[in-house]
N, C-alpha and C positions, 0 to 999 in steps of 0.2 A: 502493501501500499504506497501512497504515498505520504508526505507530512501535510500536506496542503489539505487531504481530505480530513485527518486525524486534529487538525488543528481546531476546530470547531468543536469537539469535543473535549479535549484538554483545555480548553478556557471556560466551556462551562461545568467540568468536574473542579477546575480552581476556586470558580464565583461559587460554588455551592459549598465548597470546603472552609472559603473565607467566610459565608455568611453563617454557617454552625457553628464555626469557631469564637465568631463574636457573639452570638445568642450564650454561648456556653459561659463568656466571660460576663456577659450582664448577669447571669443565673448566678453565679458565683458571689458578685459583686451585691446583688438581692440575697442571697443567703447568708452573708457574713455583716451585714448589714441585721440584719431580722436576730442571727446570733448576739449580736453586740448589746441588743435592747437591754436596758435596766430599770429594772424599777424608779418612777419620777419623771422618764422622759416623755416626753411629747409626740403623736404618732398622729399619722394619718391611714385611714384604711383606703383598700380599693375604691371601696362605696361614698370614698369624699368624708366619713366621718372624724372630727378631730376628738382626740382624749387623750389621757395621760395613763402611761403604763403602770398599773399596779403592781400585777404578781405576772411572773415569765415562768413556763414550763416547758416540758420536753415538746410541745405541739401545740401548744396553745398559749393567748395569752389574754390576761384577766386587763376591760382598758378600766377607766372610771372616765364618765362621757359628763359628769356634771353630777352636781349634790344629789345622791341617792340612787345614781343609775351606774351599775356596773354591766359592763359585757363581755360576753366571753368571746374571742375571735381564733382562729386557726393562725399559726403563724404566719401561712401564706398569703392570710388575708391582709395584711400591713405592706401598704404601697412604701411608705418613706417614712422615716424617724427624723425628726424635727429639731434643730438646734433652739436651745432656750429663747434664745430672742425669735427666730423668728415665731414659732409658737405663741409667745408671746403677742407679738404682734398681729397676727392672724386668728386668735381666741379672744386674745382680750380687750387689741386696739391700742398697745402699748408699743410707743416708739424709742427704741434707745438709743439709734443711731442716728440723730438728724444731727447734720455737720452745723446750720448755721438756722440760725431765724432770718437770715437775709433770704435764703434761697424757697421760702414759701410763697405764697401766691397771693398778693392780698385780696381783701375780699369784694374793691370799688376799683375802679378806675384810676385811682389819684394819683398812684405810681404814672400810669399814662400820660398824663398831662405835667407832672413837675411839681403841681400845687398839693395843697391839702383841701383845698375848700370845693366841694360839690359841683358838678356840672351843672351847668343849668339846663333845664328843658325847653325845648322851641317850643312847645305848645304849654298853656297854661292850663292848672290841673281843673279848673272850674269851666270850664270853655266843653260843652261836647260835640263831638267831631257827629256831623248827619255822614252816614256810610249810603245813604237813598233808600235804602230798606225801610219797608211796609211794615210797622209793629204791630200791626192789628188796630191802633190807635182810632183810624178813624170811622165814621160811622157809615155802615152798609149803605144806608141809603144813597152817601155820596157817589156810590160808583154810576156809569152813567147805565142807560137801561140798554143798548146797542152791547155791552159785553155779557148779560146774560144772555140776550136772543144770541150771540155767536158762539156761546156756550153749548147751548142745548142742541143747534144746528152742527155743531162735531161731535157729539155722542153718537155713537150709532146705534140705532135701534139694534131693540133686543127680538128674536123671532121664537117660537117655540118650537123648534124643529120643520118649520116650513120655509123652504129656501126656494127659490126662482131659478137660481143659477145650478142646473144641474146637468 
């Protein structure tokens, strides 16, 4: 056989080997992560539940998901073990790693204008704007009579099964 005919098969076998190797490496990393869990560490399950590890056994993990809520999970159901800072940030909303207050976004646009004075509105607040909508405040008697007649002409007349177009 020629080398040219064997080349696609060699490339295919090499790609399969590399894919299985990377999958095994990821499985091994996940296994070591789960084995290194300690009571008190924060975790996220594959279902998206954030909890604190209370007890670790051979095949199971007892999690504390809140006051009086204890959940028993298989070790394989733990997606990630979170660092303390990350767990507190996600669950409790506590930010420990704020660099400075200057990075925060202001509540108003005063930093864009360079002044601390509020920007004046273009329209006074006490004026109402007419958008041309009829809000039903007009008297129905004010409508022209031609509008009522035009409406009755436009509506098709109902027949009870009698159709002239057959």
